[in-house]
C-alpha positions in Angstrom: 4.3 19.9 0.9 8.3 20.5 1.2 10.5 21.2 -1.5 13.1 18.7 -0.4 11.8 15.6 1.2 15.0 13.5 0.9 16.8 16.4 3.0 14.2 16.3 5.6 14.3 12.8 6.1 18.1 13.1 6.9 17.3 15.8 9.5 15.3 13.4 11.1 17.8 10.9 11.1 20.1 13.1 12.4 18.3 13.9 15.3 16.9 10.3 16.2 13.3 11.4 15.1 11.0 9.7 12.6 7.8 11.3 11.6 5.7 9.9 14.1 7.9 11.5 17.1 8.1 14.7 15.1 4.3 14.7 15.0 4.3 14.2 18.5 6.5 16.7 19.1 4.6 18.9 17.3 1.0 18.0 18.8 -0.7 16.9 15.3 -1.4 13.4 14.1 1.1 11.4 12.1 -1.2 11.2 9.3 -1.7 15.4 9.3 2.3 15.5 8.9 2.5 13.1 6.2 -0.2 14.8 4.4 1.5 18.3 4.5 4.6 16.7 3.7 3.8 14.6 0.5 0.4 15.9 -0.8 -0.1 18.8 -3.3 -2.7 20.6 -1.0 -0.9 19.8 2.0 0.7 23.1 3.1 2.6 24.3 6.6 1.6 27.2 8.5 4.7 29.3 9.4 4.4 28.4 12.9 5.0 24.8 11.9 7.7 25.4 9.6 9.5 27.2 12.5 8.8 24.2 15.0 10.3 22.0 12.7 12.9 23.9 12.1 13.5 24.4 16.1 13.0 20.6 16.6 15.2 19.5 14.1 17.8 21.9 14.8 18.0 23.3 11.0 20.1 26.1 10.2 18.8 28.8 7.7 20.0 27.2 4.9 18.6 23.8 5.5 15.5 25.4 6.4 15.5 27.3 2.8 16.6 24.3 1.0 14.2 21.8 2.8 10.9 24.1 2.8 11.4 26.0 -0.5 14.3 24.4 -2.5 17.2 25.6 -4.0 15.5 27.5 -6.4 14.3 31.2 -4.9 12.1 33.8 -6.1 13.6 35.9 -8.8 16.0 33.5 -10.5 18.0 33.6 -6.8 19.5 30.2 -5.5 21.6 29.0 -2.4 24.8 29.5 -4.3 24.1 33.4 -4.3 23.6 33.7 -0.5 26.6 34.4 1.2 27.4 32.4 4.2 
């Protein structure tokens, strides 16, 4: 499951993609992608997260926001990370 589905969907649109096309690029079924995106038990492997980031041209901050949300460990958030 990803932390920020709304931002994820925006990245797909920005790259002329949809879930089905992304799944095809990742060589997984659209159903598997949906499960990993939306279900509590759906977890991405690090290699899958990196593949998504590369396919959708995410920068580092987008990657953190989309996969982990604004709140990071040790009460750190994106506002404290220098750009």
